[in-house]
C-alpha positions as CSV (number, residue, x, y, z in Angstrom):
1,M,130.2,107.6,153.5
2,T,126.5,107.9,153.9
3,P,124.7,109.4,157.0
4,L,123.6,105.9,157.9
5,Q,127.0,104.4,157.6
6,E,128.2,106.9,160.1
7,K,125.3,106.0,162.5
8,I,126.0,102.3,162.2
9,I,129.7,102.8,162.8
10,H,128.9,105.0,165.9
11,L,126.8,102.3,167.4
12,I,129.4,99.6,166.5
13,T,132.1,101.8,168.2
14,L,129.8,102.1,171.4
15,Q,128.4,98.5,171.6
16,G,130.6,96.3,169.5
17,P,129.8,94.3,166.2
18,I,126.1,93.8,165.3
19,D,124.5,90.9,163.8
20,I,123.3,90.9,160.2
21,S,119.5,91.1,161.3
22,Q,120.2,94.2,163.1
23,Y,122.3,95.6,160.1
24,M,119.4,94.8,157.7
25,L,116.9,96.5,159.9
26,M,118.9,99.7,160.2
27,V,119.7,99.9,156.4
28,L,116.1,99.2,155.4
29,T,114.0,100.9,158.1
30,D,115.9,103.4,160.1
31,P,113.5,106.2,160.8
32,E,116.1,108.9,159.4
33,Y,118.2,107.2,156.7
34,G,116.6,104.0,156.1
35,Y,116.5,102.9,152.4
36,Y,112.6,102.4,152.5
37,K,112.1,105.8,154.3
38,T,114.0,107.8,151.9
39,A,114.4,106.1,148.6
40,E,112.1,105.3,145.6
41,P,112.9,101.6,145.1
42,F,110.1,100.5,142.6
43,G,110.1,100.9,138.9
44,R,112.4,101.6,136.2
45,K,113.7,104.7,137.7
46,G,114.2,102.8,141.0
47,D,116.6,100.3,142.2
48,F,114.6,97.3,140.9
49,I,111.5,96.2,139.0
50,T,109.0,93.8,140.6
51,A,106.5,91.7,138.5
52,P,103.7,94.1,138.9
53,E,105.8,96.8,137.3
54,I,106.6,94.5,134.3
55,S,103.0,93.9,133.2
56,Q,99.4,94.3,134.2
57,M,99.2,90.5,133.5
58,F,100.8,89.5,136.7
59,G,98.2,91.2,138.7
60,E,95.4,89.9,136.4
61,M,96.5,86.4,137.0
62,L,96.6,86.9,140.8
63,A,93.1,88.4,140.6
64,V,91.9,85.2,138.9
65,W,93.5,82.9,141.6
66,A,91.9,85.3,144.2
67,L,88.5,85.0,142.9
68,S,89.0,81.3,142.5
69,A,90.0,81.2,146.1
70,W,87.0,83.3,147.3
71,Q,84.6,81.0,145.5
72,G,86.3,77.8,147.0
73,M,85.7,79.4,150.4
74,G,82.0,79.5,149.8
75,Q,81.9,83.4,148.9
76,P,82.1,84.8,152.2
77,S,80.9,88.3,152.7
78,P,82.6,90.3,153.9
79,F,86.2,88.9,153.5
80,L,89.6,90.4,153.9
81,L,91.7,90.9,150.7
82,C,95.1,91.7,152.2
83,E,98.3,92.7,150.7
84,I,101.5,93.1,153.0
85,G,104.1,95.5,151.6
86,P,102.0,96.8,148.6
87,G,104.8,99.1,147.2
88,R,103.0,101.8,145.0
89,G,99.7,100.1,144.9
90,T,100.3,98.8,141.5
91,L,99.6,95.2,142.2
92,M,96.4,95.9,144.0
93,D,95.2,98.2,141.6
94,D,95.4,95.4,138.8
95,I,94.0,92.8,141.1
96,L,90.9,95.1,142.0
97,R,90.4,96.3,138.4
98,T,90.3,92.7,137.3
99,I,88.0,91.3,140.0
100,G,85.8,94.0,139.1
101,K,85.4,93.0,135.7
102,L,84.9,89.3,136.4
103,S,82.7,89.3,139.6
104,C,81.0,92.4,141.0
105,E,79.9,90.1,144.0
106,C,83.4,89.4,145.0
107,L,84.5,93.0,144.8
108,N,81.6,94.1,146.8
109,A,82.4,91.5,149.4
110,A,86.0,92.5,149.7
111,H,87.4,94.6,152.5
112,V,90.8,95.6,151.4
113,V,93.7,95.8,154.0
114,L,97.1,97.2,153.1
115,V,99.8,96.4,155.7
116,E,102.6,99.3,155.2
117,T,104.9,100.9,157.6
118,S,106.3,103.5,155.4
119,K,104.0,106.8,155.5
120,R,105.6,107.9,152.2
121,L,104.6,104.6,150.4
122,A,101.2,104.6,152.1
123,A,100.5,107.9,150.5
124,A,101.5,106.7,147.0
125,Q,99.1,103.8,147.6
126,K,96.2,106.1,148.5
127,E,96.7,108.0,145.4
128,K,97.0,105.2,143.1
129,L,93.9,103.5,144.5
130,H,91.7,106.5,145.3
131,V,88.8,104.9,143.4
132,Y,88.6,102.1,146.0
133,S,89.3,104.5,149.2
134,K,86.1,103.7,150.6
135,K,87.0,99.8,150.6
136,I,90.6,100.1,152.0
137,E,91.9,100.1,155.5
138,W,95.7,100.6,156.1
139,I,97.4,99.1,159.1
140,T,100.9,99.0,160.1
141,V,101.4,95.4,161.4
142,F,99.6,92.2,160.4
143,E,98.5,91.6,164.0
144,E,96.0,94.5,163.6
145,I,94.1,92.8,160.8
146,P,90.4,92.2,161.5
147,G,88.7,89.0,162.4
148,F,87.3,87.8,158.9
149,P,88.0,85.0,156.4
150,L,91.3,86.0,154.8
151,I,92.8,86.1,151.3
152,L,96.3,87.5,151.5
153,I,99.2,88.2,149.0
154,A,102.7,89.0,150.0
155,N,104.8,89.6,146.5
156,E,108.4,90.3,147.2
157,L,108.2,91.0,150.9
158,F,109.8,88.1,152.7
159,D,113.2,88.7,150.9
160,T,113.6,91.9,152.6
161,M,113.1,90.8,156.2
162,P,116.1,90.3,158.3
163,I,118.2,87.3,158.4
164,H,120.8,85.6,160.7
165,Q,124.0,84.1,158.9
166,Y,125.8,81.2,160.6
167,I,129.2,79.7,159.5
168,S,130.2,76.2,160.5
169,N,133.7,75.4,161.7
170,H,134.7,72.0,163.2
171,N,130.9,71.4,164.2
172,T,130.6,74.8,165.9
173,L,128.4,77.6,164.4
174,Y,129.6,81.1,164.4
175,E,127.4,83.9,163.7
176,R,128.4,86.4,161.1
177,M,128.7,90.0,162.2
178,I,129.2,93.6,161.0
179,A,132.2,95.3,162.4
180,I,134.7,97.9,161.6
181,D,138.1,97.3,160.1
182,K,141.4,99.4,160.8
183,N,140.4,101.8,158.1
184,D,137.1,102.6,159.8
185,N,135.0,100.8,157.1
186,L,132.4,98.1,157.7
187,C,133.5,94.6,157.4
188,F,132.3,91.1,158.2
189,S,133.5,89.3,161.3
190,Q,132.4,86.2,163.4
191,S,131.3,85.5,166.9
192,F,130.1,82.4,168.8
193,A,126.6,81.9,167.7
194,D,123.5,81.8,170.2
195,S,121.1,80.3,167.6
196,D,117.6,78.9,168.1
197,P,118.1,75.1,167.2
198,T,114.2,75.1,166.2
199,L,114.9,77.5,163.4
200,M,117.6,75.8,161.9
201,P,116.9,74.1,158.6
202,I,115.0,70.6,159.1
203,S,117.9,68.6,157.4
204,A,120.8,70.4,159.4
205,K,122.7,67.9,161.2
206,K,126.4,68.4,160.6
207,F,127.6,70.9,158.3
208,P,131.0,70.9,156.2
209,D,133.3,73.6,157.4
210,G,132.5,76.8,155.6
211,T,128.9,76.2,155.1
212,V,126.7,79.4,155.6
213,I,123.4,78.8,157.2
214,E,120.6,81.6,157.0
215,I,117.7,81.5,159.3
216,S,115.0,84.2,159.8
217,P,113.0,84.3,163.0
218,A,111.2,87.5,161.6
219,R,109.9,85.7,158.4
220,F,109.1,82.5,160.6
221,A,107.0,84.7,162.9
222,L,105.1,86.6,160.3
223,A,104.3,83.2,158.5
224,Q,103.0,81.7,161.8
225,S,100.9,84.8,162.3
226,I,99.4,84.6,158.8
227,S,98.8,81.0,159.1
228,A,97.1,81.2,162.7
229,H,94.6,84.0,161.3
230,I,93.8,81.4,158.3
231,A,93.5,78.4,160.8
232,K,91.0,80.2,162.9
233,K,89.1,82.4,160.5
234,R,89.4,80.4,157.3
235,G,91.2,81.6,154.0
236,T,94.4,81.3,152.0
237,A,97.7,83.1,151.4
238,L,99.9,83.3,148.5
239,I,103.4,84.2,149.1
240,I,105.7,85.0,146.0
241,D,109.3,85.7,146.1
242,Y,112.8,84.4,144.9
243,G,114.3,81.4,146.9
244,T,114.0,77.8,147.3
245,L,111.3,75.5,147.9
246,E,113.5,72.9,149.7
247,P,115.9,74.0,152.5
248,G,119.1,75.1,151.3
249,F,122.6,76.5,152.5
250,G,124.7,79.4,151.3
251,D,125.4,83.2,151.5
252,T,122.4,84.9,149.6
253,L,122.5,88.4,151.2
254,Q,122.8,90.8,148.3
255,A,122.5,94.3,147.8
256,I,121.0,96.1,144.7
257,S,121.2,99.7,143.4
258,K,120.1,101.2,140.1
259,H,119.3,97.6,138.9
260,S,122.9,96.5,139.5
261,F,124.3,94.2,142.2
262,C,126.9,95.8,144.8
263,S,128.4,95.2,148.0
264,P,126.0,95.0,151.0
265,L,128.3,96.9,153.1
266,K,128.8,99.7,150.7
267,N,126.5,103.0,151.0
268,P,124.0,101.6,153.4
269,G,120.7,103.4,153.2
270,D,121.3,103.9,149.3
271,C,121.0,100.3,148.4
272,D,118.2,97.7,148.8
273,L,119.3,94.6,151.0
274,T,117.5,91.2,150.4
275,S,118.3,87.5,150.7
276,H,116.8,84.4,149.2
277,V,113.6,83.1,151.1
278,D,113.6,79.7,152.5
279,F,109.9,78.5,151.6
280,A,110.5,75.3,153.4
281,A,110.8,77.2,156.7
282,L,107.8,79.1,155.9
283,A,105.8,76.2,155.2
284,H,107.1,74.5,158.2
285,A,105.6,77.4,160.1
286,A,102.3,77.1,158.5
287,R,101.9,73.5,159.1
288,N,102.6,74.1,162.8
289,E,99.4,76.1,162.9
290,G,97.3,73.4,161.4
291,C,97.6,74.7,157.7
292,Y,98.1,73.0,154.4
293,T,100.7,74.2,151.9
294,A,101.7,73.8,148.2
295,G,104.3,75.3,146.2
296,L,105.2,76.1,142.5
297,T,107.7,78.1,140.4
298,Q,106.2,81.5,139.3
299,G,106.5,80.4,135.7
300,D,104.4,77.3,136.4
301,F,102.0,79.3,138.5
302,L,101.2,81.9,136.0
303,I,101.1,79.7,132.8
304,R,98.7,77.3,134.5
305,L,96.5,80.1,135.5
306,G,96.2,81.3,131.9
307,L,99.1,84.0,131.3
308,L,99.7,82.8,127.6
309,E,95.9,82.9,126.5
310,R,95.8,86.3,128.3
311,A,98.9,87.6,126.6
312,G,97.4,86.5,123.2
313,R,94.2,88.3,123.7
314,L,96.1,91.5,124.7
315,A,98.2,91.1,121.8
316,A,95.4,90.7,119.2
317,N,95.0,93.4,116.6
318,K,98.1,95.2,118.0
319,D,101.0,96.6,116.1
320,E,104.3,94.6,116.1
321,T,105.8,96.9,118.9
322,I,103.2,96.2,121.3
323,R,103.1,92.4,120.5
324,Q,106.7,92.3,121.1
325,Q,106.6,94.1,124.4
326,I,103.8,91.7,125.4
327,A,106.1,88.7,124.4
328,T,109.1,90.2,126.2
329,D,106.9,90.9,129.4
330,V,105.6,87.0,129.3
331,E,109.4,85.9,128.8
332,R,110.6,88.0,131.9
333,L,107.8,86.5,134.2
334,T,107.9,82.9,133.0
335,A,111.2,82.0,131.4
336,S,113.4,79.7,133.6
337,Y,116.4,82.0,132.8
338,Q,114.3,85.0,134.0
339,M,111.9,85.1,136.9
340,G,110.0,82.1,136.1
341,K,112.2,79.6,137.9
342,L,114.1,81.6,140.7
343,F,110.9,83.0,141.9
344,K,108.6,80.5,143.8
345,V,105.0,80.7,144.9
346,L,103.7,79.4,148.1
347,C,100.2,78.9,148.9
348,I,98.8,78.5,152.7
349,A,95.3,77.4,153.4
350,N,93.1,76.2,156.1
351,T,92.0,73.2,154.1
352,E,93.6,70.8,151.6
353,I,94.6,72.9,148.7
354,T,92.4,72.5,145.6
355,I,92.5,76.2,144.4
356,P,93.9,76.5,141.0
357,P,96.4,76.2,139.7
358,F,97.8,73.9,142.5
359,P,97.4,70.3,142.0
């Protein structure tokens, strides 16, 4: 039993079952034993590999998008280049390196803002990005961001934000909770739901018995905050994650440890907890603030930006081993049976979206 599991069991013993949102918050961010406070989740030695760790080409394509967005905004100076949840700084390092090669004017105009709650990860980012230290500001919540035009990237952030789960039964919704079984192990239970109907999927009227509905007020609120800034100060945001562009139903809560799936209730604090992102809900939040939205699969997004051409240039005059690795990286990022179809890209902007590669 992990120390965090003991802490959760003690809390449930004192106050009764907790909802999944509270459970996710404790598992991921508990100041003593939370996963992101104690573990090294990223990279081949961690629990999962994100797109920036797969290949530099991912960050290079995002740099192309960011430069195009900046030009489409009229080349404001200064402007904010912001990433929420920057991991170890790999993605921003690739973006800044590429922008520097493509446009010194854009790089000089950029004031980089990294939103990070973990002191340990912020230290890793400062080490990775030390060359750009004079351009970078760290904040802990998005609401602290300065009031300038914004280009924002959030890659594999929203999937870690807490959700509520509801289960339908005879036209009544019950909230899924975390309780303790007779053997003092964590288990799932249900209670009468006190849900916010405005956050329920737009298409949700009546659900067949047993349907699982997931909503995330935290995700909705962050999407609204980002969109409100964009609507007021101008700009655009790119949200990349796995999930659905259309409203969907089902239990998507999952735990990952050492690149393998495990029980969400097993060894809390030692495993990452995530769920699929409802991009339709995020788009709805953005439109509530007067913004425009557009979505693509990650595969289409990267290929339209020129990933295949970039891969060809990288592979030119290289030996067979390197060429094969580049081909494998492209496959992982874009193939429908890899990340290409499961991962989606949502663009939010204050004007109609004409930024390549969106139609």
